[in-house]
Structure formats: C-alpha cells, structure tokens
NULOGU-684373 format. One record per residue (C-alpha): residue in three letters; x, y, z. Coordinates in steps of 0.02 Angstrom, whole numbers, plus 32768, in hexadecimal, padded with zeros to 4 digits. Example, Ala and Ser with C-alpha at 12.3 -4.5 7.8 and 13.67 -1.06 7.14 Angstrom:
BEGIN
ALA82677F1F8186/SER82AC7FCB8165/
//
This chain:
BEGIN
UNKC1B6D1FBBBCD/UNKC181D29CBC1A/UNKC0C9D2BDBC33/UNKC0A6D37CBC2D/UNKBFF9D3C0BC53/UNKBFD9D31ABCB0/UNKBFCAD2BFBC08/UNKBFF8D203BBF5/UNKC080D1C9BB81/UNKC068D1DDBAC6/UNKC01ED155BA59/UNKC090D12EB9C5/UNKC00DD0E0B955/UNKBF99D15FB909/UNKBEE0D131B8FA/UNKBE83D121B857/UNKBE28D1C1B82D/UNKBDA4D201B7B0/UNKBDF6D297B75B/UNKBD4AD2CCB71D/UNKBD18D2F0B7D1/UNKBDB8D33CB807/UNKBE16D3DFB807/UNKBED3D3C6B7F6/UNKBF4BD446B83C/UNKC006D430B814/UNKC09FD48DB852/UNKC127D4A7B7D0/UNKC1D9D4A8B812/UNKC207D40BB874/UNKC15FD3BBB847/UNKC14ED3B3B786/UNKC200D3E4B761/UNKC2A3D3D0B7C2/UNKC2E6D463B81E/UNKC37BD4B6B7C8/UNKC40BD51EB80C/UNKC3BDD5BCB7C5/UNKC304D5EAB79B/UNKC327D5EDB6DD/UNKC380D544B6DD/UNKC2F2D4CCB6EE/UNKC2DDD442B66E/UNKC229D41CB635/UNKC209D361B60C/UNKC1DBD350B555/UNKC139D2F6B586/UNKC0FED370B60D/UNKC090D3DDB598/UNKC039D343B559/UNKC014D308B60A/UNKBFCED3B2B63D/UNKBF61D3BCB5A1/UNKBF1AD30FB5C9/UNKBEFAD33AB67F/UNKBEAAD3DFB64C/UNKBE37D385B5D0/UNKBE06D2FAB649/UNKBDDFD372B6D4/UNKBD7AD3E1B661/UNKBDF4D470B67A/UNKBE03D45CB737/UNKBEBFD450B731/UNKBF26D4DBB783/UNKBFE5D4F6B78E/UNKC005D546B83F/UNKC0B3D58DB848/UNKC125D614B88E/UNKC157D645B7DC/UNKC102D6CFB77F/UNKC077D695B70B/UNKC0DED6CEB673/UNKC16BD65DB6A5/UNKC0FCD5C4B6A9/UNKC0B5D5E4B5FE/UNKC162D5F8B5B9/UNKC1A8D558B604/UNKC10ED4F4B5D1/UNKC10BD52AB521/UNKC075D5A3B52B/UNKC010D543B5A8/UNKBF66D594B5AC/UNKBF1FD544B643/UNKBEF6D588B6F2/UNKBF91D5CCB74B/UNKBF9ED60AB7FB/UNKC04BD668B7F6/UNKC0B8D6BEB870/UNKC074D65DB900/UNKBFC3D6A5B8DC/UNKBFF3D759B8BA/UNKBFC7D732B803/UNKBF38D6CBB7BE/UNKBF0BD69EB710/UNKBE65D645B703/UNKBE21D62AB659/UNKBE40D6C8B5F7/UNKBE38D735B690/UNKBEDCD774B6E7/UNKBEE8D7B9B790/UNKBF7BD80AB7E4/UNKBF9DD84AB894/UNKBF9AD907B8A8/UNKC059D902B8CB/UNKC081D8ADB825/UNKC0FBD91AB7C3/UNKC0FED99CB845/UNKC18FDA14B86C/UNKC1A6D9BEB919/UNKC1B8D913B8CE/UNKC234D95FB84E/UNKC29FD9AAB8DF/UNKC298D903B93B/UNKC2DED8AEB89C/UNKC368D92FB88A/UNKC3A1D914B93F/UNKC397D85BB932/UNKC403D85AB88C/UNKC47ED8D2B8E0/UNKC48FD85CB977/UNKC4A2D7C6B909/UNKC528D81DB8A3/UNKC596D830B93D/UNKC57AD783B979/UNKC5C2D701B901/UNKC54CD670B8D7/UNKC4A8D6C1B90A/UNKC41FD6D5B887/UNKC3A1D75FB88D/UNKC2F9D741B836/UNKC281D7CAB812/UNKC1C9D7A4B813/UNKC133D819B7E0/UNKC0FFD821B89C/UNKC1A2D802B8FA/UNKC254D7C4B8FE/UNKC2B5D723B921/UNKC366D701B959/UNKC3A4D64FB931/UNKC438D609B992/UNKC436D557B948/UNKC4E7D569B90D/UNKC521D5B4B9AC/UNKC4C1D56DBA3E/UNKC53AD5B1BAB9/UNKC4F5D663BA8E/UNKC446D63CBACE/UNKC456D6A2BB6B/UNKC493D73BBB07/UNKC404D72ABA8A/UNKC381D716BB1E/UNKC3CAD7B2BB79/UNKC3C9D81FBADB/UNKC311D7F6BAA6/UNKC2D5D7F8BB5E/UNKC312D8AABB68/UNKC2B6D8D4BAC7/UNKC216D882BB0A/UNKC224D8F1BBA4/UNKC229D98BBB3D/UNKC1A7D956BABF/UNKC10CD92BBB24/UNKC0A1D8F9BA8D/UNKC113D85CBA70/UNKC137D7BCBAD0/UNKC1D7D753BACE/UNKC1C8D6A2BAA0/UNKC23ED60ABAA0/UNKC245D586BA0E/UNKC2BFD50AB9D2/UNKC368D562B9DB/UNKC31AD60EB9C5/UNKC2C4D69ABA24/UNKC238D702B9D6/UNKC1E3D7A6B9F1/UNKC130D7A7B9B5/UNKC090D808B9E0/UNKC034D7E5BA84/UNKBFA3D76EBA7C/UNKBFDCD71CB9DD/UNKBFE7D65AB9DF/UNKBFC1D5C4B976/UNKBF47D579B9EF/UNKBEDCD619B9EA/UNKBED8D61BB92A/UNKBEAED55FB91D/UNKBE25D572B99E/UNKBDDED60BB93F/UNKBDDFD5B1B89C/UNKBD91D514B8EA/UNKBD01D589B923/UNKBCE8D5C6B873/UNKBC54D58BB808/UNKBCBFD52CB78F/UNKBD24D4D1B816/UNKBCA7D4B9B8A3/UNKBC79D404B8C9/UNKBD10D3BCB87C/UNKBD8CD350B8DA/UNKBE2BD3BDB8FD/UNKBED8D36BB8D5/UNKBF78D3C8B8F7/UNKC02CD391B8D7/UNKC0B5D3FAB92A/UNKC164D3E8B966/UNKC19BD483B9CB/UNKC17AD4CABA75/UNKC117D554BA17/UNKC0A2D4C4B9E2/UNKC07DD48ABA8F/UNKBFEBD4FBBAB7/UNKBF97D4C4BA12/UNKBFC2D40CBA33/UNKBF73D41BBADD/UNKBED5D475BA9D/UNKBEBED3F2BA11/UNKBEDDD367BA95/UNKBE53D3B1BB04/UNKBDD2D3A4BA7E/UNKBD5ED307BA8C/UNKBD9DD2C0B9E6/UNKBE3CD327B9C6/UNKBEDBD2D2B98B/UNKBF7ED32FB9C5/UNKC01CD2E6B978/UNKC0C7D316B9B8/UNKC156D309B936/UNKC1FCD2D9B983/UNKC238D2C7BA39/UNKC20CD33ABACA/UNKC18AD351BB54/UNKC0DBD368BB0C/UNKC020D374BB27/UNKBFFFD318BA84/UNKBFAED269BA8E/UNKC012D228BA00/UNKC0C6D232B9BF/UNKC129D20EB925/UNKC1E7D20AB925/UNKC20DD288B897/UNKC1D1D2E9B7FE/UNKC1DDD253B790/UNKC16FD1EEB802/UNKC0F7D283B80C/UNKC0EBD28BB750/UNKC0D3D1CCB743/UNKC041D1CEB7BF/UNKBFEDD258B75D/UNKC00FD1F9B6BB/UNKBFB7D15FB705/UNKBF26D1C2B73B/UNKBF18D20BB68F/UNKBF24D162B63B/UNKBFCDD18FB5E5/UNKC02DD105B641/UNKBFF9D05EB68A/UNKC015D038B745/UNKC0ACCFC8B768/UNKC07BCF11B767/UNKBFD9CF31B707/
//
C-alpha cells in the first residue's frame, strides 16, 4: 500500500469513539452513496436518512455533509436533510439556518462556463456536463479515453478565466473558484464556537478529499477514514460505501459489531 505524505499504512479497524465529543464530516458520493454514471443517477439507501438523523442527534448537531455537490442537491437526495452542509467543495455553506455562497455563485461568468462545457459535451459522445452554482464539471466516466480532450478543453478555459482553478476528481475535471476547498471549510467550522474542542472525524473517497483527510489526520485526536482503494493520507480505511455506513451505524448504536 502506498504511503503518501509519509503516512504509514491505514488501519482497517476503526476505534471506538464518543459521538457526544465528536464532530463528524461526511463526503456524499463514493462515501455515503455509490458513484453513478451520471450525477442525477445516484441511489440513496433507504436507511441513510435515519442514520444521519441519529448521528446528528448524538453529536448535538455537529454533523456536516461535505460534498462537491450544491447544497440544494444534497437536501433533495436526502429528503429535506436540514443539517449542516458544505457544498460545491466549500463554495457554499449552510450552517444552521444561515446560508453562505461564494461571490461567483450564479454569476454570468459561471453561466458562460456552463454553456461552453455543455456545447463541448454535445459534440463528444458520452461526456456529461454538470453545471454548479460556482463552476462546471465534465464527467468522462462513460468514455475514459476522452480524458485528454476534457483536460485540454478545461485547462484552456482555466487559462482564460484567472479566478478559477482546474481540479481532477474520479473520472471528471472541474473548474471552481480559487481558494475553495473542503479542508479549508472543515478547518473554519472546527474553529467556530459550536465545533471548537470536538474530535474531528472525516470520511472521504476521492482525490479531492485528500487535503481534508490529511488535515484531520494531522489533528491530535482526528480520525480520517478513506473509503475504497487508492493512495491516502488517512489513518483508517474501509473498503466501500456499505462498509462506511456500517461503521457509522455501529458508532451510532444502530448496528452491533460483528461477533458481538
């Protein structure tokens, strides 16, 4: 197993924790739900809303979904989930009843980027363009051989739009505002009065989650959990989304540990 950032191999068995003293941060796609061929095609397990409700109650509201999706998407997929959500990789934040969006959210430049990405996808069979409030994604999961073309196209847009950075994720490339990241948002929330002093826990699966996994791992009592294969800075690993949900259920007391 590779050891990025000088970290040792991941532990497979997660430690027992006190949810009442913890702050739990969870990625969505690839962590709580399986990744689908298209952004709208994900299937949400029937018991996921109950699990999230239990985690929120036992952490006294210190549960936060941290995702590349817009906040609105998360609420829709999770049946009106009202908890904390860091969306669009940190370009949107809903904490309690307060909603914050990056200055570029809904701007003309983002709209133009979406138009150009959709036009590009329309001329390249199998590509999927995804508009976001603060950027755009081109997915090449169905046509992996087109990755170089997708990169070249979005890299050119990045060069002509200096307020955006190009990021690579699982079978996709994304343009989003500079300085936006999941780790920065988690750190900011952990420094807030409501979260300060809690034990940070983060589950993530993608390369876009690695900076946050690394930051949580660097905290004295932090628990960073990699979901699935791949090099990681996390100290712990579970094999897939089902295993991630099972681990969370055990912590929440909704499921007994195997052999207990």
